[in-house]
C-alpha positions in Angstrom: 0.0 -0.4 0.1 0.9 3.5 -0.6 1.9 6.2 1.5 -1.3 8.0 0.3 -2.9 4.8 0.4 -2.4 4.3 4.1 -3.2 7.5 5.0 -6.5 7.5 3.1 -7.4 4.6 5.0 -6.2 5.8 8.4 -8.6 8.8 8.0 -11.4 6.4 7.1 -11.2 4.3 10.2 -10.9 7.7 12.1 -14.2 8.6 10.6 -15.8 5.9 11.2 -14.6 5.6 14.5 -16.1 9.3 14.9 -19.2 8.3 14.0 -19.7 5.7 16.7 -18.4 8.0 19.4 -21.4 10.1 18.4 -23.8 7.4 20.3 -27.0 7.6 19.3 -26.9 10.9 17.7 -26.0 11.6 14.2 -23.2 13.6 13.8 -22.9 16.3 10.9 -20.1 16.8 8.0 -19.0 19.6 10.3 -18.3 17.7 13.0 -16.5 15.1 12.1 -14.4 17.4 10.1 -13.4 18.9 13.6 -13.3 15.8 14.8 -10.6 13.7 12.0 -8.5 17.1 11.6 -10.0 17.1 7.6 -11.9 19.5 5.8 -15.4 19.1 4.8 -14.7 18.2 1.0 -12.2 15.8 2.1 -15.1 14.0 5.0 -17.5 13.8 2.4 -14.7 11.8 -0.4 -14.2 9.8 2.5 -18.1 8.7 3.5 -18.6 7.5 -0.6 -16.6 4.0 0.3 -18.4 3.9 3.5 -21.7 4.7 2.5 -21.6 1.8 -0.2 -20.6 -0.4 1.7 -23.1 0.2 4.1 -20.9 1.2 7.4 -22.5 4.5 7.8 -25.8 6.1 6.3 -26.0 9.6 5.6 -28.8 11.9 5.8 -28.3 15.0 4.3 -25.6 16.6 6.6 -26.1 14.2 9.2 -24.7 10.9 9.9 -24.9 7.3 11.4 -23.3 4.0 11.7 -24.6 1.8 8.6 -25.9 -1.6 9.2 -23.2 -3.2 7.2 -21.6 -3.4 10.7 -24.2 -5.3 12.2 -22.5 -8.0 9.8 -19.4 -7.5 10.7 -19.9 -7.7 14.3 -21.5 -10.6 13.9 -18.5 -12.5 13.1 -16.2 -10.7 16.3 -18.2 -12.5 18.6 -17.8 -16.4 17.1 -14.4 -15.4 17.0 -13.7 -13.6 20.7 -15.5 -16.2 22.0 -13.0 -19.2 20.6 -9.9 -16.7 21.9 -11.2 -17.0 25.0 -12.1 -20.1 25.6 -9.1 -21.7 26.3 -8.4 -18.4 29.5 -12.0 -19.2 30.9 -11.5 -23.1 31.0 -8.2 -22.5 32.7 -9.9 -20.1 35.1 -12.4 -22.0 35.7 -10.7 -25.2 36.8 -8.1 -23.3 38.8 -10.6 -21.6 40.9 -13.5 -24.2 41.1 -16.1 -21.3 39.6 -17.6 -20.5 36.5 -16.0 -18.0 34.1 -17.0 -15.4 32.2 -16.3 -13.0 29.7 -18.3 -9.8 29.2 -18.9 -7.2 27.3 -20.2 -3.4 27.4 -23.8 -3.2 24.9 -24.8 0.3 25.5 -24.8 0.9 29.3 -25.3 -3.1 30.2 -22.9 -6.1 30.5 -23.4 -8.6 28.0 -21.6 -12.2 28.9 -20.5 -13.4 25.5 -18.4 -16.3 26.4 -19.1 -18.6 29.8 -17.5 -22.4 30.8 -17.6 -24.0 33.8 -15.7 -26.0 35.9 -16.0 -29.6 35.4 -14.6 -31.0 38.9 -17.1 -28.6 41.5 -20.1 -30.8 43.0 -22.3 -27.8 41.8 -21.3 -24.4 40.2 -23.6 -20.9 39.3 -24.9 -21.3 35.8 -24.3 -18.5 33.6 -25.9 -18.4 30.4 -24.5 -16.3 27.3 -26.3 -13.3 25.9 -27.2 -12.3 29.8 -27.2 -8.6 30.3 -27.1 -6.7 33.6 -26.0 -2.8 34.3 -22.7 -2.3 34.7 -23.3 -0.5 38.3 -24.1 -3.9 39.4 -22.2 -7.3 39.6 -18.5 -7.6 39.2 -18.2 -7.8 35.5 -20.0 -4.7 34.8 -18.4 -2.9 37.4 -14.9 -4.1 36.2 -15.4 -2.2 33.2 -15.6 0.9 34.5 -12.8 0.8 36.6 -10.0 3.7 35.6 -6.4 2.4 34.5 -3.9 2.2 36.7 -6.4 1.7 39.5 -7.5 -1.2 41.2 -7.5 -4.4 39.4 -10.5 -6.3 40.1 -13.8 -5.8 41.8 -15.6 -7.7 43.8 -19.4 -8.8 44.3 -21.8 -10.1 46.6 -25.7 -10.9 46.4 -26.2 -8.0 43.6 -27.3 -10.5 40.3 -28.2 -13.4 41.9 -29.0 -14.0 46.3 -25.9 -15.6 47.5 -23.6 -15.5 44.8 -20.2 -13.7 45.1 -18.7 -12.4 41.6 -14.9 -11.3 41.1 -13.8 -9.9 37.7 -10.8 -7.8 36.2 -11.4 -5.3 33.0 -9.5 -6.4 29.7 -7.3 -3.7 28.7 -4.7 -3.1 26.1 -7.1 -4.3 23.2 -8.4 -1.4 20.7 -11.8 -1.2 20.3 -12.6 -4.1 22.9 -14.6 -2.4 26.0 -14.9 -6.2 28.5 -14.0 -7.8 31.7 -12.9 -11.5 32.4 -14.8 -12.8 36.0 -15.8 -15.5 38.3 -18.9 -16.3 39.7 -19.6 -18.6 42.4 -22.2 -19.8 44.8 -19.3 -20.4 47.5 -17.5 -17.1 49.0 -14.6 -16.1 47.3 -11.1 -15.5 49.0 -10.5 -11.7 46.4 -6.4 -11.9 48.0 -6.3 -15.1 45.9 -9.3 -15.3 43.3 -8.3 -11.5 42.6 -4.7 -12.1 40.9 -6.0 -15.0 38.8 -8.6 -13.1 37.4 -5.9 -10.3 36.9 -3.7 -12.9 35.4 -6.4 -14.9 33.1 -7.9 -11.3 31.7 -4.3 -10.1 30.7 -3.3 -13.3 28.8 -6.6 -13.1 27.2 -5.3 -8.9 25.9 -2.1 -10.7 25.1 -3.9 -13.6 22.8 -6.1 -10.8 21.1 -3.0 -8.5 20.6 -0.9 -11.0 18.7 -0.7 -10.6 15.2 -1.9 -12.4 12.4 
């Protein structure tokens, strides 16, 4: 790829990110130009291929994310689950609790991968697709931790009576806001389980950041 082509790709991706950062509101051409440091004319040119692929949708001067992103997103979760499964398996067997990976969906945490321990007499049945507010439960709260702060979060009885959880954020993976954790019907010793969860989150981040 030529330097000019690389710069165009970089600006196109920056534009797509700027549209996404607008959240539920449509971004205007002027706002996007300021966000990526380009002229309005350049923004119009960059929008053409993105619109053709359904990645953005234009309504006059306003731009929103396009439904074409749903197809791409549908391919991401299966690959994310596959990458997370070995890490979750190791953690579940080590701790003796159900291990899970959750990602942000709006103002909620959604479980996208779950592995139950094989040797325990009983454990929490935590379903893929389960959602709960970011403000409740270890998985959601872990995603709100600031870098450099606490390494993990604990919870007790917030989502299910008698259930305890420990979770840590998955950090350092561009575009991914997620947490990895465990949930148990038995009390969890955070001084032991916390470092194990943090270590698992770090291993998953390393796997996801590996080059193709």
